[in-house]
DOLUMMI-674808 format. One line per field, with one value per residue: x, y, z of N, C-alpha, C in turn; residue number from 1. Coordinates in Angstrom, 1 decimal, m for minus. Atoms other than C-alpha are relative to their C-alpha. Layout:
// DOLUMMI-674808
n_east (X / ...) $
n_north (Y / ...) $
n_up (Z / ...) $
ca_east (X / ...) $
ca_north (Y / ...) $
ca_up (Z / ...) $
c_east (X / ...) $
c_north (Y / ...) $
c_up (Z / ...) $
num (NUM / ...) $
// end
This chain:
// DOLUMMI-674808
n_east (0.9 / m0.1 / m0.9 / 1.1 / m0.1 / m1.4 / 0.7 / 1.8 / m0.9 / m0.6 / 1.2 / 0.8 / m0.9 / m0.2 / 0.5 / m0.2 / 0.8 / m0.5 / 0.5 / 1.6 / 0.2 / 0.0 / m0.9 / 0.6 / m0.1 / 1.4 / 0.3 / 0.2 / 1.1 / 0.8 / 0.8 / m0.4 / 1.4 / 0.3 / 1.1 / 1.7 / 0.7 / 0.6 / 1.0 / 0.6 / 0.1 / 0.8 / 1.5 / 0.8 / 0.4 / 1.4 / 0.6 / 0.6 / 0.7 / 1.0 / 0.6 / 0.8 / 1.4 / 0.8 / 0.6 / 0.9 / 0.9 / 1.4 / 0.2 / 1.3 / 0.0 / 0.9 / m0.2 / m0.2 / m1.9 / m0.9 / 0.7 / m0.9 / m1.5 / m0.9 / 0.4 / m0.8 / m2.0 / m0.1 / 0.1 / m1.2 / m0.7 / 0.7 / 0.5 / m0.8 / m0.6 / 0.9 / m0.8 / m1.0 / m0.1 / 0.8 / m1.0 / m1.4 / 1.1 / 0.2 / m1.1 / 0.1 / 1.3 / m1.0 / m1.3 / m1.0 / m1.5 / m0.5 / m1.4 / 0.7 / m0.9 / m2.2 / m0.8 / m0.5) $
n_north (m1.5 / m0.9 / m1.2 / m0.6 / 0.6 / m0.5 / m1.5 / 0.2 / 0.8 / m0.6 / m1.2 / 0.1 / 0.6 / 1.4 / 1.1 / 1.3 / 0.3 / m1.3 / m1.5 / m0.3 / 0.0 / 1.7 / 0.9 / 1.3 / 0.3 / m1.5 / m1.7 / 0.4 / m0.5 / 1.2 / 1.3 / 0.7 / 0.9 / 0.6 / m0.9 / 0.5 / 1.0 / m0.6 / m1.6 / 1.1 / 0.9 / m1.3 / m0.6 / 0.9 / 0.7 / m1.0 / 0.5 / 1.1 / m0.1 / m0.3 / 0.8 / 0.6 / m1.0 / m0.4 / 1.4 / m0.1 / m1.9 / m0.3 / m1.7 / m0.9 / 0.9 / m0.8 / 1.1 / 1.0 / 0.7 / m0.8 / 0.7 / 1.5 / 0.5 / m0.1 / m1.2 / m0.8 / 0.6 / 0.6 / m1.7 / m0.4 / 0.6 / m0.4 / m1.4 / 0.7 / 0.7 / m0.6 / m1.0 / 0.5 / m0.1 / m1.0 / m0.8 / 0.5 / m0.3 / m0.9 / m0.4 / 0.2 / m0.5 / m1.8 / 0.0 / m0.1 / 0.6 / m0.2 / m1.7 / m0.6 / m2.1 / m0.5 / 0.3 / m1.4) $
n_up (m0.5 / 0.7 / m0.9 / m0.4 / m1.5 / m0.9 / 0.1 / m0.6 / m1.1 / m1.0 / m0.2 / m0.9 / m0.6 / 0.4 / m0.3 / m0.1 / m0.4 / m1.4 / m0.3 / m0.7 / 0.9 / 0.2 / 0.5 / 0.6 / 1.0 / 0.3 / m0.6 / m1.4 / 0.5 / 0.4 / m1.4 / m0.3 / 0.0 / m1.6 / m0.8 / 1.1 / m0.4 / m0.7 / 1.0 / 1.3 / m1.1 / m1.3 / 1.1 / 0.1 / m1.3 / m0.1 / 1.5 / m0.9 / m0.8 / 1.0 / 1.0 / m0.8 / m0.5 / 0.7 / m0.8 / m1.6 / m0.1 / 0.9 / 0.9 / 0.8 / 0.7 / 0.6 / 0.8 / 0.3 / 0.0 / m1.6 / m1.1 / m0.4 / m0.8 / 0.7 / 1.2 / m0.4 / 0.8 / 1.2 / 0.4 / m0.8 / 0.6 / 1.6 / 0.7 / 0.5 / 1.3 / 1.5 / m0.8 / 0.2 / 1.3 / 1.3 / 0.4 / 0.8 / 1.7 / 0.4 / m0.3 / 1.1 / 0.8 / 0.3 / 0.2 / 1.7 / 0.1 / m1.3 / 0.5 / 0.7 / m0.4 / 1.1 / 0.8 / 0.7) $
ca_east (67.4 / 66.6 / 68.2 / 64.2 / 64.4 / 67.7 / 66.3 / 63.1 / 65.8 / 68.0 / 65.3 / 63.7 / 66.1 / 67.0 / 64.1 / 65.5 / 65.2 / 66.2 / 65.0 / 61.6 / 61.1 / 59.4 / 61.4 / 59.1 / 59.5 / 55.9 / 56.1 / 55.1 / 52.0 / 50.7 / 49.0 / 51.2 / 50.0 / 49.3 / 47.1 / 45.0 / 44.6 / 43.2 / 41.3 / 39.9 / 39.3 / 36.9 / 35.0 / 34.0 / 33.4 / 30.8 / 29.7 / 28.8 / 27.2 / 25.0 / 23.6 / 23.0 / 20.7 / 18.9 / 17.6 / 16.2 / 15.2 / 11.9 / 11.7 / 9.3 / 8.8 / 7.8 / 8.6 / 8.2 / 12.0 / 12.9 / 11.0 / 14.0 / 17.0 / 20.0 / 18.1 / 20.2 / 24.1 / 23.0 / 21.6 / 24.6 / 26.4 / 24.6 / 24.9 / 28.4 / 29.8 / 27.3 / 29.3 / 32.6 / 31.7 / 29.6 / 33.2 / 35.6 / 32.3 / 33.0 / 36.8 / 36.9 / 34.6 / 36.6 / 40.2 / 42.9 / 46.0 / 48.6 / 50.8 / 46.8 / 48.1 / 51.7 / 50.7 / 50.6) $
ca_north (92.3 / 94.6 / 98.5 / 99.8 / 96.9 / 97.9 / 102.0 / 100.8 / 98.7 / 101.3 / 104.0 / 102.1 / 99.8 / 95.8 / 93.4 / 90.9 / 88.1 / 89.6 / 92.7 / 92.1 / 91.1 / 87.6 / 85.0 / 82.7 / 83.1 / 86.3 / 89.4 / 91.0 / 91.8 / 88.8 / 85.8 / 83.3 / 79.3 / 78.8 / 81.4 / 80.6 / 77.5 / 78.9 / 81.8 / 78.8 / 76.5 / 79.0 / 80.1 / 76.6 / 75.7 / 78.9 / 77.7 / 74.3 / 75.5 / 77.9 / 74.7 / 72.8 / 76.0 / 76.0 / 72.6 / 73.7 / 77.8 / 78.2 / 80.9 / 82.7 / 81.8 / 83.7 / 81.5 / 77.3 / 77.0 / 79.0 / 75.6 / 73.1 / 72.6 / 74.2 / 76.6 / 79.4 / 77.9 / 76.3 / 79.8 / 81.4 / 78.8 / 78.9 / 82.7 / 82.3 / 80.0 / 82.3 / 85.0 / 83.6 / 82.3 / 85.1 / 87.3 / 84.7 / 85.0 / 89.1 / 88.9 / 87.2 / 89.9 / 93.5 / 91.6 / 93.5 / 92.8 / 93.4 / 96.5 / 97.7 / 101.7 / 101.5 / 100.5 / 104.0) $
ca_up (m111.1 / m113.9 / m113.1 / m112.2 / m109.4 / m108.0 / m108.3 / m106.5 / m104.0 / m103.3 / m103.0 / m100.8 / m98.8 / m99.2 / m99.3 / m98.5 / m96.5 / m92.7 / m93.5 / m92.8 / m96.6 / m98.3 / m99.1 / m100.2 / m103.8 / m104.3 / m104.4 / m101.2 / m103.4 / m104.1 / m101.6 / m100.8 / m101.6 / m97.8 / m97.6 / m101.0 / m99.5 / m96.2 / m98.4 / m101.0 / m97.8 / m95.7 / m99.3 / m99.8 / m96.3 / m96.2 / m100.2 / m98.0 / m95.4 / m97.6 / m99.8 / m96.6 / m95.1 / m97.8 / m96.9 / m93.4 / m94.5 / m95.7 / m98.1 / m99.4 / m102.5 / m105.8 / m108.8 / m109.2 / m109.6 / m106.4 / m104.6 / m105.7 / m103.6 / m104.3 / m107.1 / m106.0 / m106.5 / m109.2 / m110.6 / m109.5 / m111.4 / m114.5 / m114.6 / m114.2 / m116.7 / m119.1 / m118.0 / m118.6 / m122.3 / m123.8 / m122.9 / m124.3 / m127.7 / m127.2 / m126.6 / m130.1 / m131.6 / m130.6 / m130.4 / m132.8 / m133.5 / m131.2 / m133.7 / m134.3 / m132.1 / m134.1 / m137.2 / m139.7) $
c_east (0.0 / 0.2 / m1.5 / 0.2 / 1.0 / m0.2 / m0.6 / 1.1 / 0.7 / m0.6 / m0.5 / 0.2 / m0.1 / m1.5 / m0.2 / m0.4 / 1.0 / 0.1 / m1.5 / m0.8 / m1.0 / 1.1 / m0.4 / m0.7 / m1.5 / 0.4 / m0.6 / m1.6 / m0.6 / m0.3 / 0.9 / m0.9 / m0.9 / m1.1 / m1.5 / m0.3 / m0.8 / m0.9 / m1.2 / m1.1 / m1.4 / m1.1 / m0.7 / m0.9 / m1.6 / m0.9 / m1.0 / m0.9 / m1.2 / m0.6 / m0.5 / m1.1 / m0.9 / m1.1 / m0.8 / m0.6 / m1.3 / m0.4 / m0.5 / 0.2 / m0.8 / m0.7 / 0.2 / 1.5 / 0.6 / m0.5 / 1.3 / 1.0 / 0.9 / m0.3 / 0.9 / 1.2 / m0.2 / m0.1 / 1.5 / 1.4 / 0.5 / 0.0 / 1.4 / 0.8 / m0.9 / 0.8 / 1.7 / 0.3 / m0.7 / 1.7 / 0.9 / m1.0 / 0.3 / 1.6 / 0.2 / m0.7 / 1.1 / 2.0 / 0.3 / 1.4 / 1.1 / 1.2 / m1.6 / 0.2 / 0.6 / m0.6 / m1.2 / m0.9) $
c_north (0.8 / 1.6 / 0.9 / m1.5 / 0.4 / 1.5 / m0.3 / m0.6 / 0.9 / 1.2 / m0.6 / m1.4 / m1.7 / m0.4 / m1.4 / m0.8 / 0.6 / 1.2 / 0.1 / 0.0 / m1.6 / m0.4 / m0.7 / 0.3 / 0.9 / 0.7 / 0.2 / 0.4 / m1.0 / m0.8 / m0.7 / m1.7 / m0.3 / 0.5 / 0.5 / m1.0 / 0.3 / 0.7 / m0.8 / m1.0 / 0.7 / 0.1 / m1.3 / m0.7 / 1.1 / 0.0 / m1.0 / 0.2 / 0.4 / m0.7 / m0.9 / 1.1 / 0.0 / m1.2 / 0.4 / 1.6 / m0.5 / 1.4 / 0.0 / 0.4 / 1.0 / m0.6 / m1.7 / m0.5 / 0.8 / m1.1 / m0.8 / 0.7 / 0.3 / 1.1 / 0.9 / m0.3 / m0.4 / 1.2 / 1.1 / m1.1 / 0.1 / 1.3 / 1.0 / m0.3 / 0.6 / 1.2 / m0.1 / m0.3 / 1.2 / 1.2 / m0.6 / 0.4 / 1.6 / 0.0 / m0.2 / 1.0 / 1.3 / m0.6 / 0.7 / m0.6 / 0.4 / 1.4 / 0.4 / 1.3 / m0.3 / m0.3 / 1.5 / m0.1) $
c_up (m1.6 / 0.8 / 0.8 / 1.0 / 1.0 / 0.2 / 0.8 / 1.6 / 1.1 / 0.5 / 1.6 / 1.5 / m0.6 / 0.7 / 0.0 / 0.9 / 1.3 / 0.0 / m0.2 / m1.8 / m0.9 / m1.0 / m0.6 / m1.5 / m0.9 / 0.2 / 0.9 / m0.2 / 0.0 / 1.5 / m0.6 / m0.8 / 1.4 / m0.2 / m0.6 / 0.7 / 0.9 / m1.1 / m0.8 / 1.2 / 0.7 / m1.4 / m0.4 / 0.8 / 0.0 / m0.9 / 1.0 / 0.7 / m0.1 / m0.6 / 1.6 / 0.7 / m1.1 / m0.2 / 0.9 / m0.6 / m0.9 / m0.4 / m0.4 / m1.9 / m1.2 / m1.2 / 0.3 / 0.2 / 0.7 / 1.0 / m0.7 / 1.0 / m0.1 / m1.1 / m0.2 / m0.6 / m1.0 / m1.1 / m0.6 / m1.0 / m1.7 / m1.0 / m0.2 / m0.7 / m1.3 / m0.3 / m1.1 / m1.7 / m0.9 / 0.3 / m0.6 / m1.7 / m0.3 / m0.2 / m1.8 / m1.3 / 0.0 / 0.8 / m1.4 / 0.6 / 0.9 / m0.6 / 0.1 / 0.0 / m0.7 / m1.9 / m0.9 / m1.1) $
num (1 / 2 / 3 / 4 / 5 / 6 / 7 / 8 / 9 / 10 / 11 / 12 / 13 / 14 / 15 / 16 / 17 / 18 / 19 / 20 / 21 / 22 / 23 / 24 / 25 / 26 / 27 / 28 / 29 / 30 / 31 / 32 / 33 / 34 / 35 / 36 / 37 / 38 / 39 / 40 / 41 / 42 / 43 / 44 / 45 / 46 / 47 / 48 / 49 / 50 / 51 / 52 / 53 / 54 / 55 / 56 / 57 / 58 / 59 / 60 / 61 / 62 / 63 / 64 / 65 / 66 / 67 / 68 / 69 / 70 / 71 / 72 / 73 / 74 / 75 / 76 / 77 / 78 / 79 / 80 / 81 / 82 / 83 / 84 / 85 / 86 / 87 / 88 / 89 / 90 / 91 / 92 / 93 / 94 / 95 / 96 / 97 / 98 / 99 / 100 / 101 / 102 / 103 / 104) $
// end
């Protein structure tokens, strides 16, 4: 524990076990592994339900590609993957050295 943490604990009380704090090894602002599994499970369940519903819902389409079952989930998947790849490429272009602002 560093000085800043001890000053925070002194000013705001102890956050250890038995004092209403978190004793699971995670800071109070983070989500634990069990909650993460629940959130991800709910996300995948809703996503799977929407994909299944895509086979039964009759939609108004404007482009022939929209007739493909699962078009929108695939569009979203490839769109997000494209954004990630673009961000990685952009990072290489705009990244500066660690001492960029310190160099005089």
